[in-house]
N, CA, C and O of each residue as an XYZ file, in Angstrom:
424
protein
N       0.653     -1.620     -0.261
C      -0.171      0.261      0.026
C       0.707      1.548     -0.045
O       1.409      1.595      0.965
N       0.867      2.330     -0.656
C       1.379      3.548     -0.458
C       0.324      4.843     -0.075
O      -0.766      4.987     -0.629
N       0.783      5.621      0.824
C       0.072      6.269      1.487
C       0.747      7.661      1.428
O       1.878      7.561      0.952
N       0.389      9.005      1.782
C       0.746     10.105      1.075
C       0.270     10.645      2.942
O      -0.811     10.405      3.481
N       1.742     11.571      3.721
C       1.636     12.032      4.765
C       0.245     13.327      4.451
O       0.144     13.711      3.286
N      -0.535     13.799      5.286
C      -1.441     14.804      4.683
C      -1.598     15.867      5.845
O      -1.813     17.050      5.579
N      -1.471     15.357      7.274
C      -1.033     16.582      8.163
C       0.097     16.193      9.055
O       0.793     15.193      8.880
N       0.195     16.832      9.776
C       0.994     16.846     11.386
C       0.767     15.681     11.397
O      -0.372     15.393     11.029
N       1.773     14.399     11.838
C       1.344     13.687     13.289
C       1.347     14.058     14.193
O       1.628     15.250     14.311
N       1.034     13.258     15.385
C       1.286     13.406     16.662
C       2.867     12.896     17.082
O       3.420     12.130     16.293
N       3.410     13.208     18.002
C       4.099     12.494     18.252
C       5.217     13.773     19.721
O       4.940     14.914     20.091
N       6.226     12.995     20.074
C       7.064     13.702     21.156
C       8.629     14.387     20.228
O       9.565     15.014     20.724
N       8.412     13.951     18.695
C       9.832     14.757     17.698
C       9.358     16.178     18.295
O       8.507     16.283     19.178
N       9.944     17.117     17.766
C       9.469     18.644     17.455
C       8.580     18.463     17.012
O       8.228     17.304     16.790
N       7.635     19.775     16.605
C       6.530     19.895     15.598
C       7.892     20.682     15.037
O       7.315     21.598     15.622
N       8.489     20.952     14.771
C       8.852     21.518     13.151
C       9.327     20.307     12.493
O       9.113     20.251     11.282
N       9.891     19.387     13.008
C      10.342     17.679     12.718
C       8.859     16.852     12.022
O       8.579     16.428     10.901
N       8.197     16.896     13.238
C       6.530     16.422     12.809
C       5.998     17.343     11.602
O       5.246     16.834     10.771
N       6.332     18.532     11.508
C       5.315     19.187     10.169
C       6.509     18.833      8.876
O       5.976     18.843      7.766
N       7.843     18.563      8.861
C       8.229     17.413      8.128
C       7.637     16.624      7.142
O       7.707     16.614      5.914
N       6.974     15.896      8.061
C       6.191     14.420      7.628
C       5.144     14.746      5.970
O       4.984     14.154      4.902
N       4.565     16.235      6.712
C       3.723     16.488      5.907
C       4.277     16.439      3.818
O       5.157     17.029      3.191
N       3.171     15.398      3.403
C       3.940     15.591      1.737
C       4.285     14.182      1.360
O       3.905     13.588      0.351
N       5.358     13.560      2.683
C       5.770     12.091      2.304
C       4.660     11.232      1.959
O       3.517     11.039      2.372
N       5.672     10.638      0.743
C       4.565      9.154      0.339
C       5.441      8.155      0.076
O       6.441      8.079     -0.638
N       4.714      7.195      0.992
C       5.843      6.074      1.668
C       4.821      5.049      1.146
O       3.603      5.170      1.011
N       5.876      3.695      0.812
C       5.209      2.519      0.107
C       5.301      1.387      0.693
O       6.420      1.302      1.198
N       4.693      0.489      0.874
C       5.337     -0.980      1.321
C       4.580     -0.650      2.536
O       5.393     -1.008      3.387
N       3.363     -0.117      3.310
C       2.798     -0.113      4.539
C       1.598     -0.818      4.420
O       0.968     -0.903      3.366
N       1.158     -1.500      5.845
C       0.258     -2.038      6.066
C      -0.685     -1.654      6.857
O      -0.509     -0.765      7.690
N      -1.971     -2.371      6.669
C      -3.143     -1.147      7.782
C      -2.757     -2.541      8.540
O      -2.498     -3.686      8.170
N      -2.887     -1.586     10.289
C      -3.313     -2.089     11.192
C      -4.097     -1.634     12.067
O      -4.313     -0.422     12.098
N      -4.853     -2.720     13.206
C      -5.283     -2.343     14.349
C      -5.106     -2.543     15.794
O      -4.060     -3.192     15.781
N      -5.402     -2.430     16.927
C      -5.271     -2.857     18.152
C      -5.716     -4.309     17.984
O      -5.207     -5.225     18.630
N      -6.550     -4.451     17.217
C      -6.574     -6.166     17.312
C      -5.659     -7.301     16.827
O      -5.766     -8.484     17.150
N      -4.580     -6.671     15.856
C      -3.381     -6.976     15.902
C      -2.166     -6.048     15.861
O      -1.437     -5.608     14.972
N      -2.265     -5.913     17.433
C      -0.829     -4.888     18.127
C       0.326     -5.321     17.368
O       0.243     -6.469     16.930
N       1.181     -4.799     17.158
C       2.518     -5.019     16.634
C       3.229     -5.188     17.883
O       2.707     -4.774     18.918
N       4.876     -6.004     17.913
C       5.391     -6.265     18.609
C       6.146     -4.894     19.554
O       6.327     -4.766     20.765
N       6.521     -3.842     18.187
C       7.351     -2.515     19.152
C       6.642     -1.555     17.898
O       6.579     -1.756     16.685
N       6.274     -0.723     18.529
C       6.157      0.604     17.585
C       6.845      2.227     17.802
O       7.601      2.194     18.772
N       6.808      3.114     17.397
C       7.331      4.330     17.754
C       6.174      4.623     18.789
O       6.690      4.521     19.902
N       5.519      4.779     18.849
C       4.318      4.930     19.720
C       5.009      4.722     21.033
O       5.449      5.516     21.865
N       4.958      2.949     20.947
C       5.141      2.695     22.341
C       6.815      2.576     22.574
O       7.014      1.861     23.556
N       8.106      3.070     21.959
C       9.139      4.023     22.439
C       8.372      4.787     22.879
O       8.188      4.519     24.066
N       7.528      6.024     22.405
C       7.714      6.422     23.261
C       6.634      6.969     24.299
O       6.231      8.084     24.631
N       6.377      5.735     24.628
C       5.263      5.700     25.909
C       3.879      6.225     26.179
O       3.311      6.590     27.208
N       3.438      6.123     24.603
C       1.796      6.882     24.550
C       0.667      5.265     23.943
O       1.127      4.199     23.533
N      -0.651      5.589     24.079
C      -0.782      4.372     23.847
C      -1.047      4.843     22.262
O      -1.058      6.014     21.882
N      -1.272      3.573     21.363
C      -1.298      3.464     20.181
C      -2.420      3.566     19.578
O      -3.294      2.758     19.892
N      -2.619      4.269     18.867
C      -3.865      5.103     17.401
C      -4.559      3.781     17.356
O      -4.317      2.728     17.946
N      -5.301      4.049     16.671
C      -6.128      3.169     16.464
C      -7.516      3.777     15.075
O      -8.589      4.314     15.350
N      -7.192      3.576     14.212
C      -6.120      2.643     13.032
C      -5.253      3.268     12.700
O      -5.164      4.475     12.927
N      -4.340      2.525     12.032
C      -2.678      3.281     11.992
C      -2.520      2.255     10.833
O      -3.210      1.271     10.563
N      -1.137      2.893     10.071
C      -0.344      2.230      8.925
C       0.709      2.085      9.481
O       1.111      2.946     10.263
N       1.418      0.959      9.217
C       3.029      0.264      9.629
C       3.711      0.737      8.699
O       3.314      1.225      7.641
N       5.283      0.531      9.269
C       5.817      0.219      8.295
C       8.031     -0.113      8.733
O       8.782      0.619      9.378
N       8.291     -1.248      8.141
C       9.856     -1.294      8.558
C      10.416      0.023      8.889
O      10.230      0.937      8.086
N      10.979      0.206      9.808
C      11.556      2.070     10.059
C      12.853      2.062      9.117
O      13.249      3.114      8.615
N      13.624      0.605      8.854
C      15.120      0.891      8.134
C      14.354      0.767      6.293
O      15.227      1.044      5.471
N      13.348      0.514      5.809
C      12.651      0.785      4.795
C      12.032      2.212      4.667
O      11.834      2.646      3.532
N      11.738      2.910      5.666
C      10.932      4.128      6.048
C      12.415      5.060      5.746
O      12.565      5.891      4.850
N      13.340      4.673      6.694
C      14.191      6.070      6.353
C      14.771      5.811      4.958
O      14.984      6.868      4.365
N      15.038      4.880      4.370
C      15.756      4.347      2.749
C      14.680      5.851      2.118
O      15.128      6.764      1.425
N      13.387      5.740      2.549
C      12.591      6.490      1.583
C      12.492      7.786      1.619
O      12.327      8.599      0.709
N      12.672      7.989      3.413
C      12.811      9.380      3.798
C      14.752     10.094      2.806
O      15.047     10.881      1.906
N      15.226      9.492      3.420
C      16.513      9.925      2.135
C      16.201     10.504      0.868
O      16.428     11.662      0.517
N      15.595      9.480      0.135
C      15.292     10.536     -1.309
C      14.400     11.281     -1.324
O      14.223     12.060     -2.261
N      13.674     11.216     -0.342
C      12.457     12.605     -0.588
C      12.344     14.166      0.267
O      11.778     15.235      0.037
N      13.570     13.404      1.799
C      13.467     14.812      2.534
C      14.349     14.216      3.493
O      13.915     13.558      4.439
N      15.977     14.486      3.222
C      16.855     14.390      3.705
C      17.035     14.790      4.786
O      17.665     14.163      5.637
N      16.494     15.958      4.965
C      16.798     16.433      6.173
C      15.996     16.159      7.120
O      16.154     16.564      8.271
N      14.927     15.349      6.685
C      14.199     14.712      8.130
C      14.619     13.224      8.366
O      14.210     12.615      9.355
N      15.426     12.661      7.458
C      16.102     11.229      7.476
C      17.162     11.996      7.951
O      18.124     11.287      7.654
N      17.634     13.050      8.530
C      18.958     13.313      8.840
C      18.980     13.457     10.196
O      19.964     13.146     10.866
N      17.304     14.199     10.959
C      16.997     14.150     12.037
C      17.680     13.000     13.265
O      18.362     12.974     14.289
N      16.760     11.920     12.086
C      15.936     10.754     12.945
C      17.717     10.402     12.828
O      18.050      9.579     13.681
N      18.297     10.643     12.379
C      19.851      9.944     12.271
C      20.645     10.023     13.358
O      21.261      9.162     13.986
N      20.473     11.849     13.552
C      20.892     11.798     14.537
C      20.214     12.069     15.724
O      20.770     12.923     16.416
N      19.382     11.692     16.082
C      18.182     12.004     17.261
C      17.953     10.431     17.635
O      18.112      9.844     18.706
N      17.553     10.000     16.453
C      17.175      8.502     16.719
C      17.929      7.492     16.124
O      17.257      6.895     15.282
N      19.062      7.073     16.238
C      20.030      6.282     14.772
C      19.629      4.933     15.704
O      20.049      3.988     15.036
N      19.144      4.513     16.674
C      18.711      2.875     16.662
C      17.244      2.476     15.909
O      16.567      1.526     16.301
N      16.854      3.340     14.773
C      15.829      3.313     14.087
C      16.577      2.288     13.298
O      16.275      1.101     13.416
N      17.395      2.618     12.617
C      18.588      1.530     11.883
C      18.796      0.417     11.946
O      18.827     -0.424     11.048
N      19.024      0.289     13.476
C      20.020     -0.838     14.102
C      19.397     -1.472     14.572
O      19.978     -2.504     14.909
N      17.948     -1.421     14.937
C      17.477     -2.282     15.498
C      15.856     -2.587     14.333
O      15.493     -1.750     13.507
N      15.057     -4.065     14.589
C      14.449     -4.528     13.463
C      12.749     -3.753     14.188
O      11.876     -4.345     14.823
N      12.782     -2.821     13.923
C      11.476     -2.043     14.262
C      10.611     -1.337     13.219
O      11.042     -1.173     12.077
N       9.151     -0.831     13.664
C       8.298     -0.687     13.229
C       7.844      0.338     13.613
O       7.463      0.389     14.782
N       7.696      1.867     12.493
C       6.906      2.848     13.147
C       5.585      2.938     12.345
O       5.453      2.884     11.122
N       4.686      3.079     13.246
C       3.397      3.631     12.665
C       2.742      5.047     12.962
O       2.847      5.632     14.040
N       2.222      5.400     12.123
C       1.506      6.794     11.938
C      -0.548      6.513     11.892
O      -1.329      5.786     11.280
N      -0.613      7.399     12.748
C      -2.364      7.270     12.885
C      -2.461      7.953     11.381
O      -1.919      8.812     10.686
N      -3.764      6.760     11.357
C      -4.458      6.672      9.496
C      -5.012      8.198      9.654
O      -4.698      8.647      8.552
N      -5.761      9.466     10.479
C      -5.919     10.331     10.405
C      -5.012     11.217      9.585
O      -5.543     11.985      8.782
N      -4.050     11.198      9.673
C      -2.729     11.718      9.505
C      -2.338     11.149      8.258
O      -1.125     11.357      8.244
N      -2.625     10.573      7.230
C      -2.757      9.975      5.942
C      -3.713      9.888      5.075
O      -4.859     10.184      5.414
N      -3.397      9.426      3.673
C      -4.657      9.044      3.146
C      -3.804      7.898      1.855
O      -2.604      7.706      1.659
N      -4.546      7.544      1.438
C      -4.488      5.898      0.743
C      -4.122      6.365     -0.925
O      -5.112      6.867     -1.458
N      -3.097      6.304     -1.688
C      -2.888      6.914     -2.955
C      -2.737      5.765     -3.419
O      -2.437      6.079     -4.570
N      -2.714      4.659     -3.403
C      -2.661      3.532     -4.267
C      -1.846      2.383     -3.390
O      -1.566      2.488     -2.197
N      -1.464      1.026     -4.437
C      -1.146      0.059     -3.981
C       0.646     -0.111     -4.792
O       1.052      0.175     -5.919
N       1.399     -0.758     -3.453
C       2.948     -1.001     -4.414
C       2.664     -1.818     -5.327
O       1.657     -2.466     -5.610
N       3.760     -1.701     -5.792
C       4.232     -2.732     -6.815
C       4.554     -3.863     -6.438
O       5.366     -4.074     -5.536
N       3.793     -4.966     -7.260
C       4.386     -6.347     -6.232
C       5.920     -6.765     -7.210
O       6.653     -7.684     -6.846
């Protein structure tokens, strides 16, 4: 699935960083809900309740996509949350902050 971030997502990152997400197109996401809780999410790392519904993606794949689209956003994560690339984690984005714009190529 391919989504586009349409509004500033909530979170503990500085607002200017969260605002940079608007317009980012992310492929390879999956739809999830609290009925299928993830093993670890950005929200769990930030110790706040998971939103439902949400879209998830492997952080390594997401960071590769950010490098191409918004290198300054990727650089912020490299400097402030480098563990996202080291460990096998997933990032979750509230569905209210994004719209589905297509299906990922197979």
